[in-house]
C-alpha positions in Angstrom: 170.5 -10.7 -28.2 168.9 -7.4 -28.6 169.2 -4.5 -26.1 165.8 -3.3 -25.5 163.7 -1.9 -22.4 162.2 -4.3 -20.3 158.5 -4.4 -19.6 156.3 -5.6 -16.9 153.7 -7.2 -19.3 154.6 -8.3 -22.8 152.1 -9.1 -25.3 153.6 -11.6 -28.2 151.4 -12.2 -31.2 152.1 -15.5 -33.2 150.4 -17.2 -36.1 151.9 -20.7 -36.2 150.9 -22.2 -39.7 151.7 -24.9 -40.0 151.3 -25.4 -36.1 153.8 -28.4 -36.4 156.9 -25.9 -37.0 156.4 -24.0 -33.8 159.6 -25.1 -32.0 161.6 -24.3 -35.3 160.4 -21.0 -36.1 159.4 -19.5 -32.7 162.3 -20.5 -30.3 164.0 -17.7 -31.0 161.3 -15.3 -30.9 160.0 -16.5 -27.6 163.5 -16.2 -26.2 163.4 -12.6 -27.4 160.2 -11.8 -25.9 161.5 -13.0 -22.5 164.7 -10.8 -22.6 162.2 -7.6 -23.0 160.3 -8.7 -20.1 161.1 -8.1 -16.4 162.4 -11.2 -14.3 159.4 -11.0 -12.3 156.7 -9.7 -15.2 154.2 -11.2 -17.4 154.4 -12.6 -20.9 151.3 -13.2 -22.7 151.6 -15.3 -25.9 148.7 -15.0 -28.1 147.8 -17.7 -30.9 146.1 -15.6 -33.6 143.8 -17.9 -35.5 144.3 -20.9 -33.5 143.4 -24.3 -34.5 139.8 -25.4 -34.1 140.3 -29.1 -33.1 141.0 -30.5 -29.7 144.4 -32.3 -30.4 145.9 -29.6 -32.7 145.1 -26.9 -30.1 146.5 -28.8 -27.3 149.8 -29.5 -29.3 150.0 -25.8 -29.7 149.3 -24.6 -26.4 151.6 -27.5 -24.7 154.3 -27.0 -27.1 154.5 -23.2 -26.5 154.3 -23.8 -22.5 157.1 -26.1 -23.1 159.4 -23.8 -25.2 158.8 -21.0 -22.7 159.6 -23.3 -19.7 163.0 -24.4 -21.1 164.0 -20.8 -22.1 163.1 -19.4 -18.7 165.3 -21.9 -16.9 168.3 -21.2 -19.6 167.7 -17.5 -19.4 167.4 -17.2 -15.3 164.0 -15.8 -15.8 162.0 -18.6 -14.1 159.5 -16.2 -12.3 158.0 -14.8 -15.4 154.5 -16.0 -15.6 153.5 -17.3 -19.0 150.1 -17.4 -20.4 149.0 -18.7 -23.7 145.9 -17.0 -25.1 144.0 -18.4 -27.9 142.4 -15.6 -30.2 138.6 -15.9 -30.5 138.3 -18.9 -27.8 136.2 -18.2 -24.6 135.6 -14.9 -25.2 139.0 -13.5 -25.5 139.9 -11.0 -28.1 143.1 -8.8 -28.6 140.9 -5.7 -28.6 140.2 -6.2 -25.0 143.6 -4.5 -24.0 141.7 -1.9 -22.2 141.0 -4.6 -19.8 144.7 -5.7 -19.4 148.0 -4.2 -18.6 150.0 -4.8 -21.5 152.8 -2.2 -22.3 154.3 -3.5 -25.4 153.3 -5.6 -28.3 155.8 -7.9 -29.9 155.6 -9.6 -33.0 158.0 -12.0 -35.2 159.7 -10.7 -38.1 157.7 -13.0 -40.5 154.7 -12.2 -38.7 154.3 -8.5 -39.4 151.2 -9.0 -41.2 149.3 -9.5 -37.9 150.2 -5.9 -37.0 147.4 -4.3 -39.3 144.8 -6.7 -37.7 146.1 -5.7 -34.2 146.0 -2.1 -34.8 142.8 -2.1 -36.3 141.1 -4.0 -33.5 142.9 -1.7 -30.9 141.4 1.4 -32.6 138.0 -0.3 -32.5 138.3 -0.1 -28.6 137.7 3.5 -27.2 139.7 2.6 -24.3 142.6 0.9 -25.5 146.1 2.3 -24.9 148.7 3.1 -27.6 151.2 0.3 -27.3 154.8 0.3 -28.5 155.3 -2.3 -31.2 158.8 -4.2 -31.5 159.8 -6.5 -34.1 161.5 -9.9 -32.8 163.9 -11.8 -35.2 163.1 -15.3 -35.9 164.9 -18.4 -37.4 163.8 -20.0 -40.7 161.2 -18.8 -43.0 157.5 -18.3 -42.1 156.5 -20.2 -45.3 157.5 -23.5 -43.5 157.1 -27.0 -45.0 153.6 -28.5 -43.9 154.9 -32.0 -43.2 157.5 -33.2 -40.9 160.7 -34.4 -42.4 160.1 -31.9 -45.3 163.0 -29.8 -44.4 162.9 -27.4 -47.2 166.6 -26.5 -46.8 166.4 -26.6 -42.9 167.5 -29.4 -40.9 164.3 -30.7 -39.4 163.2 -34.0 -38.7 160.2 -35.5 -37.0 162.4 -36.2 -33.9 162.7 -32.4 -33.6 159.0 -32.4 -32.6 158.8 -32.9 -28.9 156.4 -35.8 -27.6 153.5 -33.9 -25.8 151.6 -37.1 -24.9 148.2 -38.2 -26.2 145.4 -35.9 -25.9 141.7 -36.6 -26.9 138.6 -38.4 -26.3 138.8 -41.8 -24.3 136.3 -44.0 -26.2 134.7 -46.8 -24.1 136.3 -45.3 -21.0 133.3 -47.0 -19.0 134.2 -50.5 -20.2 136.7 -52.7 -19.0 139.0 -51.9 -21.9 140.8 -48.7 -21.1 139.7 -47.4 -24.5 141.3 -45.6 -27.5 141.8 -42.0 -27.7 140.2 -40.1 -30.8 140.3 -36.6 -31.9 136.8 -35.7 -32.2 136.7 -32.3 -30.0 136.0 -28.9 -31.4 135.9 -25.4 -29.6 132.9 -25.1 -27.3 131.6 -28.4 -28.2 130.1 -29.1 -24.7 127.9 -26.9 -22.5 129.1 -27.8 -19.1 132.5 -29.4 -18.5 134.2 -30.6 -15.3 137.9 -31.4 -14.2 139.6 -31.9 -10.8 143.0 -31.7 -9.4 145.0 -30.1 -6.2 146.4 -27.0 -8.2 149.0 -26.3 -5.7 151.3 -23.7 -6.8 149.7 -23.5 -10.5 152.1 -24.4 -12.9 152.2 -24.9 -16.6 150.8 -28.3 -16.5 147.8 -27.2 -14.5 147.5 -24.2 -17.1 147.5 -26.6 -20.0 144.8 -28.7 -18.3 142.8 -25.8 -17.6 143.1 -24.2 -21.0 141.8 -27.5 -22.8 139.0 -27.9 -20.5 137.8 -24.4 -21.1 138.4 -24.8 -24.8 135.7 -27.6 -24.8 133.2 -25.7 -22.8 130.7 -22.9 -24.1 129.0 -22.1 -21.0 130.5 -23.1 -17.6 133.4 -25.0 -16.4 133.3 -26.8 -12.9 136.5 -27.3 -11.1 137.0 -29.7 -8.0 140.0 -28.7 -5.9 141.3 -31.3 -3.6 140.6 -30.9 0.2 142.2 -32.0 3.1 140.9 -35.3 3.2 142.9 -36.3 -0.2 146.0 -34.3 1.0 147.3 -36.4 3.9 149.9 -38.5 2.1 151.1 -35.3 0.2 154.8 -34.5 0.5 156.1 -31.5 2.0 152.3 -31.1 3.1 153.2 -28.3 5.3 154.2 -26.0 2.1 150.9 -26.8 0.4 149.0 -23.6 -0.4 145.7 -23.1 1.5 142.5 -24.2 -0.3 141.1 -20.7 -0.8 144.4 -19.6 -2.7 144.4 -22.6 -4.9 140.7 -22.1 -5.9 141.5 -18.1 -6.4 144.8 -18.9 -8.7 142.5 -21.2 -10.8 139.7 -18.8 -11.0 141.9 -15.8 -11.8 143.7 -17.8 -14.7 140.6 -18.7 -16.3 139.1 -15.4 -16.0 142.1 -14.0 -17.6 142.3 -16.4 -20.9 138.6 -16.9 -21.0 136.7 -13.9 -20.1 133.3 -15.0 -21.0 133.2 -18.6 -19.6 131.7 -18.9 -16.2 133.9 -20.9 -13.9 133.2 -22.1 -10.5 135.3 -24.2 -8.1 134.4 -26.3 -5.2 136.4 -28.6 -2.6 136.4 -32.4 -3.2 137.4 -34.9 -0.7 136.8 -38.1 -2.9 137.1 -39.3 -6.3 133.6 -38.0 -7.5 133.2 -34.6 -6.3 130.3 -32.8 -8.0 130.8 -35.0 -11.5 128.1 -37.3 -9.7 125.7 -34.8 -8.2 125.4 -32.3 -11.3 123.6 -34.2 -13.9 123.9 -31.2 -16.6 127.8 -32.1 -16.7 128.5 -33.2 -20.2 132.3 -34.0 -20.2 134.9 -34.4 -17.9 138.6 -33.6 -18.6 141.4 -35.9 -16.9 145.1 -36.4 -16.8 146.4 -39.7 -18.0 146.8 -41.5 -14.6 143.4 -40.8 -13.6 141.4 -42.6 -16.2 140.4 -45.3 -13.8 138.8 -42.7 -11.7 136.7 -41.2 -14.7 135.4 -44.9 -15.1 134.3 -44.9 -11.4 132.7 -41.6 -12.1 130.7 -42.8 -14.9 129.9 -45.9 -13.1 128.4 -43.9 -10.2 126.3 -41.6 -12.5 125.0 -44.6 -14.3 123.8 -45.9 -10.7 122.0 -42.7 -10.4 120.7 -42.7 -13.7 122.4 -39.9 -15.0 124.0 -39.8 -18.7 127.7 -41.1 -18.7 130.4 -38.5 -19.2 132.5 -37.8 -22.5 136.2 -38.1 -20.9 138.8 -36.3 -22.4 142.5 -37.1 -21.5 145.6 -35.0 -21.7 148.8 -37.0 -20.9 151.2 -34.1 -20.9 150.1 -32.7 -17.4 152.2 -35.3 -15.5 153.8 -37.6 -18.1 156.4 -40.1 -17.2 159.7 -40.5 -15.6 161.7 -40.2 -18.6 160.0 -36.8 -19.5 162.3 -34.3 -18.5 159.9 -31.1 -19.0 157.0 -33.0 -17.2 159.3 -33.5 -14.3 159.4 -29.8 -13.9 155.7 -29.6 -13.9 155.5 -31.0 -10.3 153.9 -29.1 -7.6 155.8 -31.5 -5.3 159.0 -30.4 -6.5 157.8 -26.8 -6.1 157.3 -27.6 -2.4 160.5 -29.3 -2.3 162.2 -26.0 -3.4 160.5 -24.2 -0.9 161.3 -26.6 2.0 164.9 -26.4 0.7 165.1 -22.7 0.6 163.5 -22.6 4.0 166.2 -25.0 5.4 168.9 -22.9 4.0 167.8 -19.7 5.2 167.5 -21.5 8.8 171.1 -22.8 8.4 172.4 -19.4 7.5 170.7 -17.6 10.3 172.0 -20.3 12.7 175.4 -19.7 11.4 175.3 -16.1 11.7 174.3 -16.3 15.4 177.4 -18.7 15.9 179.6 -16.1 14.5 
């Protein structure tokens, strides 16, 4: 590992082309970026020239969060807050450093061509601070094969690419049939997009869901946040964050990654929320297990003589029991850890009193 200074906020620039090779090319780069970031700091990974299609963008965002999550656990840096930024999407631009607190910009050895672009954009801003630049080592060649299985001298096969679930438009989601998933989405395809969730202890799964919902919207994003009526049976309910805190976490994250996107939160205490009261909503973003709820929403909208919503599904947020990474994206597990930490502290305090 390289011996470097530690920074509170690190910006890592990536240009994953072809995007399918992210894990092979950038795993070590992300590991090194974590190593130069303080254990309680922030690592922003900015994808320069990101894909323009929904499914490809979802793949890039989800895989980067997955790689970072695995490496944070391995390197005992679980408290580093990782955020994936998409250059040019939702009003985000790397020249906006004047509004951020980056202390250093890191780039992979094979991506040094990004530096002149970054420096030029920095100089275009009167208020941009001068940032230290570090070059990080990477594994493999940046001129990677564009097809899985063509290893070009590298041991890389299709099974090396993780299964990130299915993401795309659910066709015929309002019919009895569950529908198929198609990749028809592009950045800013819909004026108004909605989604819902508990968003307790905001984690990578939530970030993926919010990122992809924002990717589809070009005007506003409406987020329903679960209220008390739907939380009665939650495990470790006493460790749930208050509604106001969960709403604030969602809005803070969205404001950071999509500074020009108008986002609002509201409390929901049923499956519908504002998705059946605001006619102007165009699309609904869901996770895999809530497809039936999306059908109920469209049934109710039709009953009210509203147009049906386009349903976009992201499967990676919860995944299945066999998905080890998805299991780490559980707010329940986070609350359980808080419970266990509290129990341990109580037990140690009692032991000290007895001694």
